[in-house]
N, C-alpha and C positions, 0 to 999 in steps of 0.2 A: 149286789148287796141290797139295793133298795127293794128289789122284788122279794127277797127273802125276809127282810125286816118288815115290809108292809103286810105280811101275813100274820104278824103278831102285834104290831104297833102301828099307829098312824104316822105316815111319813109324807113329806112334801119337799120338793126341790125349791131352794131359794137361790138368789144370786151368789151367796157365800157357801153353798153346800146343801146337804140334806138335813132337815129338821125332823127329829123324832119326838112326837108328843106321846108320852106314856098315857094310855087311855084311862080316863077318870073312873071308868066302870070297874077297873081292877087295881089301879095304882092311885091310891089316895093316902094323904097324910091325915091323921086325926088332928083335931084342933090343938094348937100349941104344941105340936110334936114334930120331931124330925126322925122318928123311929120307923124303920122299914118293917112292915108286917110280912107275913108268910106269902101272901099273893104278890106283894111288891118284889120280894126276893126271887120268887119263881119266874116272874116276867123278866127281871134283870138277868137272871141266869140264861134265859133263852136269847136275849139280846146279846149278852156277852159271848155266847156260843157262836153266833154269826160273826161278831166282830173279830173273834180270835182267828178265824180262817181267812180274814181279809187283811190287806196290807195297804199302806200308803194313805193313811187318813189321820186326822187329829180329832179330838173330841172336846167339846165345851159342854159343861153341865150347868144348866141354869135353874136356880131355885126361886120359887114364888110363894107368896102367902095370900091370905084373904085380907079384908080391910079392917079387921078388928085389931086394935092395939096401936102403939106409937110407931112412927116411921122407923126410929132407931131399933126398937125391939124386932119389928118385922124384917128389917134388913139382916139382922143377926140370925133370925130363925130361917130365913130363906137360904142363907149361906150354909147353915147347919144341914138343911135338907139336901142341898147340892153336894155337900161333903159326904153325907151318908151314902148317896148314890155313887159318888166317886170311890169311896172306900170299898163298897161292895164290888164294883167293877174291877178294882185293883186286886182284891182277894180272889176274883174269878180268873185272873191272869192277864188283864189288860195292863199294858205298860203305863205306869203313872206319869212318865215323861210326856205322853201325848195328850194328857187330860188337863184342861183348865176349868176352874169353877168360878161361878159368879152368882151372887144373890141379888135379886131385884126387889125383894120385899113386896110391898103391895102396890108398886108403881105400874105394873103391867097386867091388869086382870084379864083373864081369858074371856070371861063373860061379865056383863054389868049386873049390878043388883046386890042386895043385902039379904037375900033369902038364904036359908040353910043350904039349899042345893047349889046356888051360885057361889057361895063361899067355899063349899067343898070342892067345886071344880077349879077354883082359883088357887087352892093349896096343891101345888103341882111341881113337877120337875120336867124340863125339856132337855133333850140332848141334841146338840148340833154336830154333825160330822162334816169336816172340811177336808177337801182333797189336799194332801200335802205334797203330792207329786204332780207337777204341771206337765202335761203332755201336749205338744203342739201337733196339729194335723200335718202329716207328711214328714215328721221327724223320724230319723232312723235310729237304731239303738246306739250308734256312736255319737249322736247329737247333730249329725250333718243333715241338711235339708235338701 
């Protein structure tokens, strides 16, 4: 799955699973917006297509904002962004039971700075895939080792 996803999005392995960073060159939110634009929907459709043919994973969708505005407002906005992505993935056929959403507001900027470009990069969503099936080396289908 990582190989297929890495052809369309940035992926990296973490101790908790695979992290998908939707590329800021095509997946950006406008200032003060949680609305998905046409490019966002096209990219999410491609991601969903790969996810639909895979099994045994959970998804966490993380929303972020830039540094403009209050902590409370940005927390709510980041959650709306994460929910917009979740809603789109569910409409594309992903089981809502495997998706968790969390908003981080402006607490975890991707890049430092207050330039227009830095702020645009920080208005983002990341998707974490976690393995929900744990397989042990040497385990047989019946669970015997």
